[in-house]
C-alpha positions, 0 to 999 in steps of 0.5 A: 625283670627276669630277662637274662635267663631268656637271652639264649632262648630269644637269640635262638628263636629270632636267629631264623626269623630276623631275615624273614621279617621284611619278606613278602611271606612268612617263614612258614604257613599252612595253605588253605584249600581252594574250595574254602569260602574266602569271605569266611576265611577273611572274617575268621582271620580278622577275629584272630587278629582282634584276639591277638591285639587284646593279648597285646601282641600288636605291641609285643611283636609289632613288626610281625603283627603289622605284616599279618595285617598288611597280608589280610588287607591284601586278601580283602582288596583282592576279593574287592577286585574279583581276583581268584580264590586261590590268590585271595586264600594265599594272602589269608594264609600268609596273614595267618603265618605272620600271626603265628610268628607274632604269637610265638615271639610275643609269648617270649616277649611276654615272659621277658616283659612280664612286669611291663605287660602287667603295668601297661594292662592296668593303665589300659583298664584305667583308661589312660589312652583317653585320659592322658593321651600324650603321656600314653603315646610316649610310653607306647613309643618306648615300648615299641622301641623295646619290643622291636629290639626284642623281636630282633634278638636285642635285650639291651634296651629292655634291660636298661629301660624296662624298670623305668617304663614299668614305673611310668605305666603304673603311675599313669594307671594311678593318675587315670584312676584318680581323674576318673574317680575323683574329678567330680569331687575335686571340682566340687571342692575347688568350687566351694573353696572359691566361694570361701568354704574354708572360712564359711563352712570349715567343718564341712570343708575339712570332712570333704577334703579329708574323704577326698584325700583318703580316697586319693591315698587308697588309689595311690597305695592299692590301685587295683582294689577297685571295690574299695576305691569305688566306695571311697570315691563315692563317699568323697563325691557325696561329701563334696556335693554336700560341701557345695550345698552348705557353702551356698546356704552359708553364703546366703546369710546362715552359719554352718552350725545352723545349716547342719542343725537344720539338716539334722532336724529335717532328717529327723522329721522326714524319718518320722513322717516316713513311718506315719500311718493313718491310724488314730493311735499311730498318729498320737504316737507320732505327735509324741515323737515330734514333741521329743524331737527337740530332746533329740536335737539337743543330743545331736548338738552333743553328738556334733561336739564329739564329731568335731573332737573326732574330726580333730583327731582324724586331721592329726592322724591325716597330718601324720600320714602326710608327714610319713608319706613325705618322709618316704618320698625323701628317702626314696630319692636316695635310691635308684628303683633297682636299689630299694623300694620305699613305701608306708604301711600303717604308721611305719616306713618300709625300705626294702633293700632290693640291691642288698643281696646275699650268696646262698648260705652266706651272711657276709656283707660285700662291698656292693652291699656296703655301698647300699648301706651307705645310702641308708645312712644318708636316707635316715639322716633326717628321720627321727626314728624311734625304732628300726627293725631289720628283717632278714629274709631267705629263699626256701631252699634247704632246711626251713629252720636253718633258713630262719637262722641264716636270715637272722644272721643276715639281719644281725650283720646289717644291724652291726653295720648300722650301729658300728657306723653310727647310723642308728642307736643300739637301743633303737634297733633290733634284728629279726630272722623271718626266713622264707615265710614272706617271699616277694618273688618266685622261689622256683627260679634263681632270680626269684630266690635271689630277690627273696634273700633280702633285707627289709628295714621297718622304721617307726617314727616319733 
């Protein structure tokens, strides 16, 4: 999070507003002409509050937003009691004044809490408030504590708890998408499993389970790839329904192979009949096609064998992927979230050493960075790595060619450390200078450039 650069700005902005937070009227407001229509002005202010809530102002500046709501409610009650237009419009003006304060402070909080706001918005879109109400309320309470502190000029809670809260919202987003998109498929697979699908219809069960896991992995790795998630989830749900139907038929006394063969035959006949016409010539052609269906069914049997072989390959690939994910989880536990980010990319492990940073134009490894590399030694102890590529990255300041050269020196410095300390064999490690070509943050800010001066470990396992 980029919080420290906002300390001075927030302190100056809130210095004048802290004392006014509990006042009956806002620090500044614009009066409304007494000739204005109270009903119209109340309705307009109501819309302004709804718009602000859509932009999360109610959680980014809760006290000012609450004061704005209270002032508007006071105006509505005054109108209901037949109070003077002047009294009603005064409360409406106060409401807009408090809302103006809330918007201004929410803008600053939004800058400081950019990652949290993005994560929270994702969880909202995923329906977390309904699907995981208790966890959502707990996260919202933590966020309220942070934003209330920021509203009063105190950044300490945001600095200490911001990364953890961001991670909680992102996890809730993924869990909510899985529950919303895959609950029916999960229920179908559980029901079929209860009826003995693993033994009665193993081919269909494995295919349904594989498609469910593929959709689940897609959500976990890229929860905002909505179209791909929709397609994968529909595919998993359809295959799970097919599993329930096949299991029921097998349970009634058939074999799985006979059920699948009958389905293929039915699809073949349906396709032929769908094209049937009343002409004599067409009728004769269709009869010939029906006679040839047995040949097609024989070919389908061979196709089924090929599919089974392919399914075995997919299961092996799936197992490899699960093993890789499990290894990533073990490595991830060795680091704090602020120290490293661990994820999988294809059949490789990626370890982004966030806390391993370099000074501008420098490639030396300092004491703090050495501590991070010691954790790398512990993390890689149980990883059977066939190759480790150390990617050095730089920010975009200065000459591009020199940046590439500098990033390579940084990668080589890490390589020497890992080899010298026996963490990775010399014949299994390679240092590469990437330069500024793959930034992960904004190169226009000091904090962003510091994050871009990083080391990524690309680990290939055997």
